[in-house]
GULO-396941 format. One record per residue (C-alpha): residue number from 0; residue in three letters; y, z, x. Coordinates in Angstrom, 2 decimals, m for minus. Layout:
% GULO-396941
> NUM, ALA, Y, Z, X
...
% end
This chain:
% GULO-396941
> 0, MET, m28.83, 0.88, m8.39
> 1, GLN, m25.86, 3.10, m8.42
> 2, ALA, m25.22, 6.76, m7.67
> 3, PHE, m22.22, 8.96, m7.81
> 4, ALA, m21.32, 12.69, m7.49
> 5, TRP, m20.45, 14.61, m10.49
> 6, GLY, m19.39, 18.11, m9.79
> 7, ASN, m22.25, 19.74, m7.89
> 8, ASN, m24.71, 17.35, m9.42
> 9, LEU, m25.87, 13.84, m8.59
> 10, VAL, m26.16, 11.14, m11.07
> 11, LYS, m28.05, 8.06, m10.39
> 12, GLU, m29.18, 4.95, m12.24
> 13, SER, m32.90, 4.14, m12.79
> 14, ASP, m34.58, 1.18, m11.49
> 15, SER, m36.21, 0.66, m14.83
> 16, GLY, m33.20, m1.06, m16.32
> 17, THR, m33.87, 0.73, m19.63
> 18, SER, m31.01, 1.85, m21.82
> 19, GLY, m29.51, 5.13, m21.03
> 20, GLY, m30.72, 4.86, m17.51
> 21, TRP, m28.26, 7.36, m15.94
> 22, THR, m30.02, 10.63, m14.81
> 23, GLN, m28.58, 13.76, m13.77
> 24, LEU, m30.05, 15.37, m10.79
> 25, SER, m29.27, 19.11, m10.02
> 26, ALA, m29.69, 20.19, m6.49
> 27, PRO, m33.05, 22.12, m6.95
> 28, SER, m34.75, 19.17, m8.54
> 29, ARG, m33.83, 16.74, m6.01
> 30, GLU, m36.99, 17.24, m4.05
> 31, ASN, m39.18, 16.09, m7.00
> 32, THR, m37.11, 12.68, m7.76
> 33, SER, m40.03, 10.70, m6.25
> 34, ALA, m42.21, 11.76, m9.14
> 35, ARG, m39.72, 10.41, m11.55
> 36, GLY, m39.19, 6.91, m9.66
> 37, ILE, m35.71, 8.06, m8.49
> 38, GLU, m34.60, 7.97, m4.84
> 39, ALA, m32.93, 11.22, m3.30
> 40, VAL, m29.33, 10.49, m2.29
> 41, ASP, m27.33, 12.44, 0.37
> 42, THR, m24.11, 13.22, m1.60
> 43, LEU, m22.43, 14.62, 1.60
> 44, HIS, m22.51, 11.02, 3.11
> 45, ILE, m22.33, 8.53, 0.35
> 46, VAL, m19.93, 8.29, m2.70
> 47, CYS, m20.48, 5.48, m5.10
> 48, SER, m18.32, 5.54, m8.10
> 49, PRO, m19.25, 3.85, m11.64
> 50, TYR, m15.72, 2.50, m11.54
> 51, ARG, m15.95, m0.16, m8.88
> 52, MET, m13.63, m2.73, m7.13
> 53, ARG, m14.67, m6.37, m7.08
> 54, CYS, m14.94, m7.52, m3.34
> 55, GLN, m12.12, m10.18, m2.55
> 56, ARG, m14.76, m12.09, m0.35
> 57, CYS, m18.10, m12.24, m2.34
> 58, LYS, m16.60, m11.24, m5.55
> 59, GLU, m19.56, m8.62, m6.25
> 60, ASP, m18.48, m5.27, m7.82
> 61, HIS, m20.93, m3.12, m5.93
> 62, ASP, m18.97, m0.96, m3.22
> 63, ARG, m18.72, 2.64, m2.09
> 64, VAL, m15.69, 4.92, m0.84
> 65, VAL, m16.01, 5.59, 2.87
> 66, ASP, m12.82, 7.58, 3.17
> 67, SER, m9.98, 9.06, 1.00
> 68, ARG, m6.76, 10.53, 2.02
> 69, THR, m3.21, 11.11, 0.58
> 70, SER, m0.32, 9.10, 1.84
> 71, ALA, 2.32, 10.64, 3.96
> 72, ASP, 4.51, 11.28, 1.06
> 73, SER, 1.72, 12.69, m1.07
> 74, ARG, 2.35, 10.21, m3.80
> 75, ALA, m0.58, 8.08, m3.62
> 76, ILE, m4.26, 8.30, m2.70
> 77, ARG, m5.50, 5.67, m0.13
> 78, ARG, m9.07, 4.86, m0.43
> 79, ARG, m11.17, 3.00, 2.20
> 80, ARG, m13.79, 1.01, 0.56
> 81, GLU, m16.84, m1.04, 1.72
> 82, CYS, m18.68, m3.85, m0.23
> 83, LEU, m22.32, m2.99, m0.16
> 84, ALA, m23.25, m6.59, m0.77
> 85, CYS, m21.19, m8.39, 2.33
> 86, GLY, m20.03, m5.44, 4.20
> 87, LEU, m16.25, m6.13, 3.87
> 88, ARG, m14.15, m3.14, 4.25
> 89, TYR, m10.71, m2.99, 2.25
> 90, THR, m8.13, m0.52, 1.11
> 91, THR, m6.97, 0.40, m2.44
> 92, TYR, m4.28, 2.76, m3.43
> 93, GLU, m4.23, 5.30, m6.44
> 94, ARG, m0.85, 6.18, m7.77
> 95, VAL, 0.61, 8.02, m10.74
> 96, GLU, 1.69, 5.52, m13.41
> 97, SER, 5.29, 5.77, m14.38
> 98, THR, 7.78, 4.18, m16.76
> 99, PRO, 8.35, 0.52, m15.43
> 100, LEU, 11.66, 0.25, m13.55
> 101, ARG, 13.71, m3.11, m13.99
> 102, VAL, 15.93, m4.77, m11.28
> 103, VAL, 19.07, m6.20, m12.45
> 104, LYS, 19.86, m9.16, m10.34
> 105, LYS, 23.33, m10.54, m9.46
> 106, SER, 23.05, m13.17, m12.31
> 107, GLY, 22.30, m10.53, m14.77
> 108, GLU, 18.78, m11.45, m15.07
> 109, ARG, 16.37, m8.54, m15.36
> 110, VAL, 13.05, m8.48, m13.71
> 111, ARG, 10.17, m5.99, m13.12
> 112, PHE, 10.54, m3.89, m9.95
> 113, ASP, 8.03, m5.20, m7.43
> 114, ARG, 7.13, m3.05, m4.58
> 115, ASP, 4.86, m5.70, m2.94
> 116, ARG, 7.86, m8.19, m2.96
> 117, ILE, 10.03, m5.71, m1.19
> 118, LEU, 7.20, m5.21, 1.32
> 119, THR, 6.71, m8.86, 1.84
> 120, GLY, 10.36, m9.27, 2.81
> 121, MET, 10.12, m6.46, 5.32
> 122, VAL, 7.12, m7.89, 6.82
> 123, ILE, 8.88, m11.24, 7.36
> 124, ALA, 11.80, m9.57, 8.76
> 125, CYS, 9.49, m7.69, 11.31
> 126, GLU, 7.55, m10.86, 12.34
> 127, LYS, 6.66, m10.74, 16.02
> 128, LEU, 8.18, m7.45, 16.42
> 129, ASP, 6.56, m4.14, 17.53
> 130, VAL, 6.50, m2.49, 13.87
> 131, SER, 3.37, m1.69, 12.25
> 132, LEU, 2.36, m2.41, 8.87
> 133, GLU, 1.73, 1.31, 8.04
> 134, ASP, 5.30, 2.08, 8.92
> 135, LEU, 6.57, m0.85, 6.67
> 136, GLU, 4.35, 0.27, 3.75
> 137, LEU, 5.88, 3.89, 4.13
> 138, ALA, 9.26, 2.28, 4.05
> 139, ALA, 8.44, 0.43, 0.97
> 140, SER, 7.17, 3.57, m0.54
> 141, ARG, 10.26, 5.47, 0.03
> 142, ILE, 12.51, 2.74, m1.39
> 143, GLU, 10.32, 2.85, m4.46
> 144, VAL, 10.48, 6.53, m4.95
> 145, GLY, 14.17, 6.74, m4.15
> 146, CYS, 14.84, 3.96, m6.90
> 147, GLN, 12.65, 5.88, m9.41
> 148, GLU, 14.18, 9.23, m8.91
> 149, GLU, 17.78, 7.79, m8.94
> 150, PHE, 17.55, 5.53, m11.77
> 151, ASP, 15.74, 6.08, m15.01
> 152, ARG, 14.97, 2.43, m16.39
> 153, GLU, 17.21, m0.23, m14.29
> 154, VAL, 18.21, m0.49, m10.79
> 155, PRO, 20.85, m2.97, m9.45
> 156, SER, 19.40, m5.35, m6.79
> 157, ALA, 22.10, m4.57, m4.49
> 158, VAL, 20.88, m0.92, m4.25
> 159, ILE, 17.56, m2.18, m3.45
> 160, GLY, 18.95, m4.54, m0.72
> 161, ASN, 21.00, m1.74, 0.94
> 162, LEU, 17.86, 0.70, 0.86
> 163, VAL, 16.02, m2.10, 2.68
> 164, MET, 18.56, m2.37, 5.32
> 165, ASP, 18.75, 1.19, 5.87
> 166, GLU, 15.01, 1.22, 6.44
> 167, LEU, 14.85, m1.60, 8.71
> 168, ARG, 17.90, m0.32, 10.71
> 169, GLY, 15.68, 2.62, 11.46
> 170, LEU, 12.61, 0.59, 12.36
> 171, HIS, 14.05, m2.06, 14.53
> 172, GLN, 17.48, m3.58, 15.05
> 173, VAL, 16.29, m7.17, 15.15
> 174, ALA, 14.63, m6.71, 11.84
> 175, TYR, 17.61, m5.34, 10.42
> 176, VAL, 20.08, m8.39, 11.68
> 177, ARG, 17.42, m10.78, 10.37
> 178, PHE, 17.23, m9.35, 6.93
> 179, ALA, 21.01, m8.69, 6.76
> 180, SER, 21.59, m12.26, 7.84
> 181, VAL, 19.78, m13.60, 4.77
> 182, TYR, 20.78, m11.03, 2.29
> 183, ARG, 24.45, m10.80, 2.93
> 184, GLU, 24.57, m14.69, 3.20
> 185, PHE, 26.80, m14.66, 6.33
> 186, LYS, 29.09, m17.72, 6.03
> 187, ASP, 29.76, m18.31, 9.52
> 188, THR, 28.72, m17.09, 13.02
> 189, GLU, 31.89, m14.93, 13.24
> 190, GLU, 30.80, m12.99, 10.30
> 191, PHE, 27.54, m12.53, 11.78
> 192, ARG, 28.67, m11.35, 15.09
> 193, ARG, 31.03, m8.70, 13.36
> 194, GLU, 27.85, m7.33, 11.76
> 195, LEU, 25.93, m7.32, 15.00
> 196, GLU, 28.98, m5.69, 16.93
> 197, LYS, 29.02, m3.07, 13.99
> 198, LEU, 25.25, m2.32, 14.80
> 199, VAL, 25.75, m2.33, 18.42
> 200, HIS, 28.57, 0.18, 18.23
> 201, GLU, 26.47, 2.53, 16.22
> 202, SER, 23.66, 2.17, 18.77
> 203, GLY, 25.71, 2.18, 21.80
> 204, SER, 23.84, m0.55, 23.38
> 205, ALA, 25.54, m4.02, 23.10
> 206, LYS, 23.81, m5.98, 25.66
> 207, SER, 20.26, m4.98, 24.93
> 208, ALA, 20.85, m5.61, 21.20
> 209, ILE, 22.22, m9.11, 21.65
> 210, ALA, 19.68, m10.01, 24.18
> 211, ALA, 16.83, m8.86, 21.72
> 212, VAL, 18.20, m10.96, 19.04
> 213, ASP, 18.41, m14.03, 21.27
> 214, ARG, 14.72, m13.44, 22.33
> 215, ASN, 13.47, m13.14, 18.87
> 216, ALA, 15.76, m15.80, 17.16
% end
């Protein structure tokens, strides 16, 4: 049995299993639902959508939305869902569909822009560091939005790499150095040290930055 809010009315599926089992319940008639074999549902405390998500744990598609809110940049709606079969809670995001953006790699190969891939790289760079996943998701969203606003159809991979480094620089110096060492493909330790000294000069804290890199190496 499913129920969902439709405007100011409640719509609920009948237990009979007959075709056309969706019944609209207006607020005044809700008191008499028992006579029609339909349970009354408090729409203020439960929202079950006819468009459901499949649970990643038990694979059932019977869930409810327990919380909805817009993201910090107001470009997505974050929904917290609960599987009514096994109780697992998980998060989904609703975003505006836009023209697919393609990434032009150094080799000239063109691939689809993948926000999740960017987020994964940032998560790896921040491993064992005091950086929250929420901050990384916001950073990945800013990178995605920046690319979509600046480029119409294609964006060079070098632009994305620089945007990632800019975001990591603001989140954690060690994460920035980790990512830069892989992305820029330092040829020797001297080139790596020059980049580190550049970062240290900008932050004004040489000893602490070098010590942080040594601890998290």
